[in-house]
C-alpha positions as CSV (number, residue, x, y, z in Angstrom):
1,X,-17.7,-9.3,17.1
2,X,-17.4,-5.9,14.7
3,X,-19.3,-5.7,11.9
4,X,-18.2,-2.8,10.6
5,X,-14.4,-2.7,8.9
6,X,-12.2,-1.4,11.9
7,X,-10.1,2.1,10.3
8,X,-8.0,2.9,13.0
9,X,-5.2,0.4,14.7
10,X,-2.3,2.5,15.2
11,X,-1.0,5.3,17.1
12,X,-3.1,8.1,18.5
13,X,-3.1,11.6,17.0
14,X,-5.1,13.8,14.4
15,X,-4.2,11.0,10.9
16,X,-2.7,11.9,7.3
17,X,-5.0,10.2,5.5
18,X,-8.0,8.8,6.3
19,X,-10.2,6.6,3.9
20,X,-13.5,5.5,4.4
21,X,-15.4,2.7,2.5
22,X,-13.7,3.1,-0.5
23,X,-14.7,1.3,-3.9
24,X,-12.9,1.8,-7.2
25,X,-14.5,0.2,-10.5
26,X,-13.2,0.2,-13.8
27,X,-15.8,-0.2,-17.2
28,X,-17.2,1.9,-19.5
29,X,-19.9,4.6,-19.6
30,X,-22.3,2.0,-20.2
31,X,-21.3,-0.1,-17.2
32,X,-21.0,1.9,-15.1
33,X,-24.3,3.4,-15.3
34,X,-25.8,-0.2,-15.0
35,X,-23.6,-0.8,-11.6
36,X,-21.6,-3.4,-13.9
37,X,-17.3,-2.9,-14.2
38,X,-14.7,-4.5,-12.5
39,X,-14.6,-3.9,-9.0
40,X,-10.9,-3.4,-7.6
41,X,-11.1,-2.1,-4.4
42,X,-14.2,-2.8,-2.4
43,X,-15.4,-1.0,0.8
44,X,-11.7,0.2,1.9
45,X,-11.7,2.1,5.3
46,X,-8.3,2.5,7.2
47,X,-6.3,5.6,8.8
48,X,-2.4,6.1,8.4
49,X,-1.2,8.1,11.5
50,X,2.1,10.4,11.6
51,X,5.4,8.9,11.6
52,X,3.3,5.6,11.0
53,X,4.3,3.1,8.5
54,X,1.3,0.8,6.6
55,X,1.9,-1.6,4.5
56,X,-0.7,-3.2,2.2
57,X,-0.2,-6.8,0.9
58,X,-1.9,-9.3,-1.4
59,X,-1.1,-11.7,-4.3
60,X,-1.2,-9.6,-8.0
61,X,-4.7,-8.9,-8.9
62,X,-6.2,-8.2,-5.3
63,X,-6.4,-4.3,-6.4
64,X,-3.3,-2.8,-4.2
65,X,-1.9,-0.4,-7.1
66,X,-5.6,0.6,-8.0
67,X,-5.7,1.4,-4.2
68,X,-2.6,3.3,-4.2
69,X,-3.6,5.3,-7.1
70,X,-6.7,6.4,-5.5
71,X,-5.1,7.1,-2.1
72,X,-2.4,9.6,-4.5
73,X,-5.4,11.2,-5.9
74,X,-4.5,9.8,-9.8
75,X,-7.9,8.4,-9.9
76,X,-10.9,8.9,-8.2
77,X,-13.1,6.1,-5.8
78,X,-16.8,5.0,-7.7
79,X,-18.0,5.2,-4.0
80,X,-16.3,6.7,-0.1
81,X,-14.4,9.8,1.0
82,X,-10.9,10.4,1.4
83,X,-9.5,13.4,3.7
84,X,-6.0,14.5,3.9
85,X,-5.1,16.3,6.9
86,X,-8.7,16.1,7.6
87,X,-9.8,18.1,4.1
88,X,-11.8,15.9,2.0
89,X,-10.4,15.8,-1.4
90,X,-13.3,14.9,-3.2
91,X,-12.8,16.9,-6.2
92,X,-9.3,17.9,-8.3
93,X,-9.6,21.8,-7.1
94,X,-9.4,20.1,-3.0
95,X,-6.7,17.8,-4.4
96,X,-4.7,20.8,-5.7
97,X,-4.4,22.2,-2.7
98,X,-3.4,18.9,-0.8
99,X,-1.2,17.8,-3.2
100,X,2.0,18.3,-1.8
101,X,0.9,16.3,1.3
102,X,0.6,13.2,-0.6
103,X,3.4,12.2,-2.9
104,X,3.8,8.7,-4.6
105,X,7.1,6.7,-5.6
106,X,6.2,4.0,-8.7
107,X,7.3,0.4,-9.4
108,X,9.4,1.8,-12.4
109,X,11.7,4.6,-11.7
110,X,12.7,4.0,-15.4
111,X,9.3,4.8,-17.1
112,X,8.7,7.3,-14.4
113,X,11.3,9.5,-14.9
114,X,11.0,12.1,-17.9
115,X,13.8,11.2,-20.2
116,X,13.9,14.4,-21.8
117,X,14.7,16.2,-18.2
118,X,18.0,16.4,-16.5
119,X,17.9,15.2,-12.9
120,X,17.6,18.8,-11.5
121,X,14.7,19.9,-13.8
122,X,12.7,16.6,-12.8
123,X,13.4,18.1,-8.9
124,X,12.7,21.3,-9.8
125,X,9.4,21.1,-11.0
126,X,7.4,20.0,-8.4
127,X,8.9,22.2,-6.2
128,X,7.7,25.1,-8.8
129,X,4.7,24.2,-8.6
130,X,3.9,23.2,-5.0
131,X,6.2,25.2,-3.2
132,X,5.6,28.7,-4.6
133,X,7.1,30.4,-2.0
134,X,11.2,28.9,-2.8
135,X,12.7,31.5,-5.1
136,X,15.4,29.7,-7.6
137,X,18.4,29.8,-5.2
138,X,16.3,28.5,-2.2
139,X,15.1,25.8,-4.4
140,X,18.6,25.0,-6.2
141,X,19.7,24.7,-2.5
142,X,17.1,22.5,-1.4
143,X,17.7,19.9,-4.5
144,X,21.4,19.2,-3.9
145,X,20.4,19.2,-0.2
146,X,18.0,16.5,-1.6
147,X,20.2,14.5,-3.5
148,X,23.2,14.1,-1.0
149,X,19.8,12.8,1.2
150,X,18.9,10.0,-1.2
151,X,22.7,9.0,-1.6
152,X,23.7,10.7,-4.9
153,X,25.7,13.8,-5.5
154,X,25.4,17.8,-6.3
155,X,26.8,17.1,-9.6
156,X,24.2,14.1,-10.6
157,X,21.9,17.0,-11.1
158,X,23.3,17.8,-14.5
159,X,22.4,14.1,-16.1
160,X,19.5,12.2,-17.2
161,X,17.7,9.4,-16.0
162,X,19.2,7.2,-18.8
163,X,22.6,7.4,-17.3
164,X,21.8,5.7,-14.3
165,X,21.4,2.1,-12.7
166,X,18.1,1.1,-11.7
167,X,18.8,1.6,-8.1
168,X,20.3,5.5,-8.8
169,X,17.1,5.6,-10.4
170,X,14.8,4.9,-7.5
171,X,16.8,7.0,-5.7
172,X,15.7,9.6,-7.9
173,X,12.0,9.1,-7.6
174,X,12.4,8.8,-4.0
175,X,14.5,12.5,-3.9
176,X,11.7,13.8,-6.2
177,X,8.8,12.6,-4.1
178,X,9.9,13.7,-1.3
179,X,11.7,16.8,-1.8
180,X,8.0,19.1,-1.2
181,X,8.2,17.6,2.3
182,X,5.5,15.7,1.7
183,X,3.4,14.3,5.4
184,X,2.5,10.8,3.7
185,X,4.8,8.7,1.0
186,X,3.0,6.5,-0.9
187,X,5.3,3.4,-2.1
188,X,4.0,1.0,-5.4
189,X,6.0,-1.7,-5.0
190,X,9.4,0.3,-4.7
191,X,11.7,-2.5,-4.8
192,X,10.4,-5.3,-7.2
193,X,12.9,-3.7,-10.1
194,X,15.6,-4.1,-9.0
195,X,18.7,-6.3,-8.2
196,X,18.0,-8.3,-3.9
197,X,21.6,-6.3,-3.5
198,X,19.9,-3.2,-4.3
199,X,16.8,-3.7,-2.6
200,X,18.2,-3.5,0.9
201,X,19.8,-0.1,-0.2
202,X,17.0,1.2,-0.9
203,X,15.1,-0.7,2.3
204,X,17.8,1.0,4.5
205,X,17.3,4.3,2.5
206,X,13.4,4.7,3.4
207,X,14.2,3.7,7.3
208,X,16.5,6.6,7.5
209,X,14.6,9.0,5.5
210,X,11.4,8.2,7.8
211,X,13.1,8.4,11.1
212,X,15.3,12.0,9.9
213,X,11.4,13.2,8.3
214,X,9.2,12.0,10.3
215,X,6.9,11.6,6.9
216,X,4.2,8.9,7.0
217,X,4.1,5.9,4.6
218,X,1.8,3.4,3.1
219,X,4.3,0.6,1.1
220,X,2.5,-1.6,-1.6
221,X,4.2,-5.1,-1.6
222,X,3.9,-8.8,-1.7
223,X,7.6,-9.5,-0.4
224,X,6.3,-10.2,3.3
225,X,10.4,-9.7,4.5
226,X,10.0,-6.0,3.1
227,X,6.8,-5.7,5.4
228,X,8.2,-7.1,8.5
229,X,11.2,-4.9,8.5
230,X,9.2,-1.4,7.1
231,X,6.1,-0.9,8.2
232,X,4.4,-1.0,11.9
233,X,1.2,-2.0,10.8
234,X,-0.7,-4.2,7.5
235,X,-3.4,-4.7,5.6
236,X,-3.9,-7.9,3.8
237,X,-6.1,-7.7,0.5
238,X,-7.6,-10.2,-1.9
239,X,-9.9,-9.6,-4.2
240,X,-10.3,-5.8,-3.3
241,X,-11.1,-6.3,0.7
242,X,-9.1,-5.8,3.2
243,X,-9.4,-9.5,5.1
244,X,-7.1,-9.1,7.8
245,X,-5.0,-6.3,9.3
246,X,-3.4,-5.2,12.7
247,X,0.5,-4.9,14.2
248,X,2.6,-6.0,11.5
249,X,4.8,-8.1,13.7
250,X,1.4,-10.0,15.4
251,X,-0.4,-10.7,12.3
252,X,3.2,-12.3,10.7
253,X,3.3,-13.9,14.1
254,X,-0.2,-15.2,14.1
255,X,-2.0,-15.0,11.4
256,X,-5.8,-15.9,11.9
257,X,-7.7,-15.0,8.7
258,X,-6.6,-18.5,6.1
259,X,-5.7,-16.5,3.2
260,X,-3.2,-15.1,5.4
261,X,-2.1,-18.3,6.5
262,X,-1.6,-19.7,3.1
263,X,0.7,-16.5,2.1
264,X,3.1,-16.6,4.7
265,X,3.2,-20.4,4.2
266,X,4.8,-19.6,0.8
267,X,7.5,-17.5,2.1
268,X,10.6,-19.7,1.9
269,X,12.0,-21.1,5.8
270,X,15.0,-22.9,6.4
271,X,13.5,-25.0,8.9
272,X,10.0,-25.2,7.1
273,X,8.6,-28.1,6.4
274,X,7.5,-29.3,2.6
275,X,3.7,-30.5,4.5
276,X,3.4,-26.7,6.2
277,X,2.9,-25.1,2.6
278,X,-0.9,-24.2,2.0
279,X,-1.9,-24.5,-1.6
280,X,-4.9,-22.9,-2.3
281,X,-7.0,-23.9,-5.1
282,X,-7.9,-22.5,-8.0
283,X,-7.5,-19.2,-9.8
284,X,-8.7,-15.5,-8.0
285,X,-11.9,-15.0,-9.2
286,X,-12.6,-12.9,-12.1
287,X,-13.3,-9.6,-10.1
288,X,-16.1,-8.8,-12.7
289,X,-18.3,-11.9,-11.2
290,X,-17.1,-11.5,-7.9
291,X,-18.4,-14.5,-5.5
292,X,-21.1,-14.0,-3.2
293,X,-20.9,-13.6,0.9
294,X,-16.9,-14.5,1.3
295,X,-15.0,-13.4,-2.0
296,X,-11.8,-15.9,-0.5
297,X,-14.7,-18.4,-0.3
298,X,-14.0,-20.4,-4.0
299,X,-10.6,-21.1,-2.0
300,X,-10.8,-21.7,1.2
301,X,-10.4,-24.8,2.9
302,X,-12.9,-23.5,5.5
303,X,-15.3,-22.4,2.8
304,X,-19.2,-23.8,4.8
305,X,-22.6,-22.7,3.6
306,X,-22.9,-19.6,5.9
307,X,-19.9,-18.3,3.3
308,X,-22.0,-18.0,0.5
309,X,-24.8,-16.5,2.2
310,X,-23.2,-13.3,3.6
311,X,-20.0,-11.6,4.2
312,X,-18.0,-12.1,7.2
313,X,-18.0,-9.4,10.2
314,X,-14.7,-8.3,11.8
315,X,-13.4,-10.5,14.4
316,X,-10.9,-8.7,17.0
317,X,-8.3,-11.2,17.2
318,X,-6.3,-11.6,21.2
319,X,-3.3,-9.5,19.9
320,X,-5.7,-6.5,18.7
321,X,-5.6,-6.9,15.2
322,X,-8.6,-7.6,13.2
323,X,-9.6,-10.7,11.3
324,X,-13.2,-10.8,8.7
325,X,-14.0,-14.7,8.5
326,X,-16.6,-16.2,10.0
327,X,-14.4,-19.1,11.5
328,X,-11.7,-17.0,12.9
329,X,-14.0,-15.5,15.6
330,X,-10.6,-16.4,17.9
331,X,-6.9,-16.5,17.2
332,X,-5.7,-19.9,16.1
333,X,-9.0,-21.2,17.0
334,X,-9.3,-25.1,16.5
335,X,-11.0,-25.2,13.2
336,X,-8.8,-22.9,11.3
337,X,-5.5,-24.5,13.2
338,X,-7.1,-28.0,12.0
339,X,-7.9,-27.8,9.0
340,X,-5.1,-25.9,7.4
341,X,-2.4,-28.2,9.2
């Protein structure tokens, strides 16, 4: 039994990013001073190896986007440490040195692109800021090559964002993030604002770019089909905490945590029976008034007295992943299987 959260399950080698005991809290100064506020991320630790693709999944309000913004340096954690390429990035000055290494693609491509700038200007701006070693001609060449890599033409560089479709705008956002050659690309729900047919194109594009460049990826998503296709490893979040993690194929095929099982039971399948769906009772608790002990206990069909008394330890599963549940010491234990049938 592992009391500490496992941080590393991915490939060997120095990590691109290391997060340790991150805690993100929102509130005014008085709330934060007395230890109150809304806890969005709580005690999250993990590594991302070079070339690895990691997914973070969970229902709305679980803290996925807050975690993504913290990992991208857009907000500071209240507690915990973050290392990029082995260097701690706890200050704005440290982040400036490492800004090129971590880039982010946002959920809504239209709102993330400045409507007053042409596409070429949008891609030139990060190059001028983060690649001062390139002259104007080199930047121009790189921008045209990047547009072609994401399936656009060099002449598109002279147009404004409003003249593009949603899928094309997302390609521009991806090109802007990748033009500086980052080590890690963070994608915060990059497909949710797009049509289904366009989503497939963006998935194929991200897969192709990852294979071609060798970059690591962190994908925030709620669509488990996308996670299965894009990611090597998955972290399942509930109310700011990671409750299960492991290789994507293993976790999706044999989930050990009751919350993960409930998420997977809601994925439409042609062979699914009505009685197989697990409906969780109640709403997601208020993050300002988090349950004691296990954060999932107020909606869990297995909850017992011990769940209110203390938070569960991490249990290693037979497939190598980990689950934070008092009753999931072994994958598919009789108690879990019986309660969730």
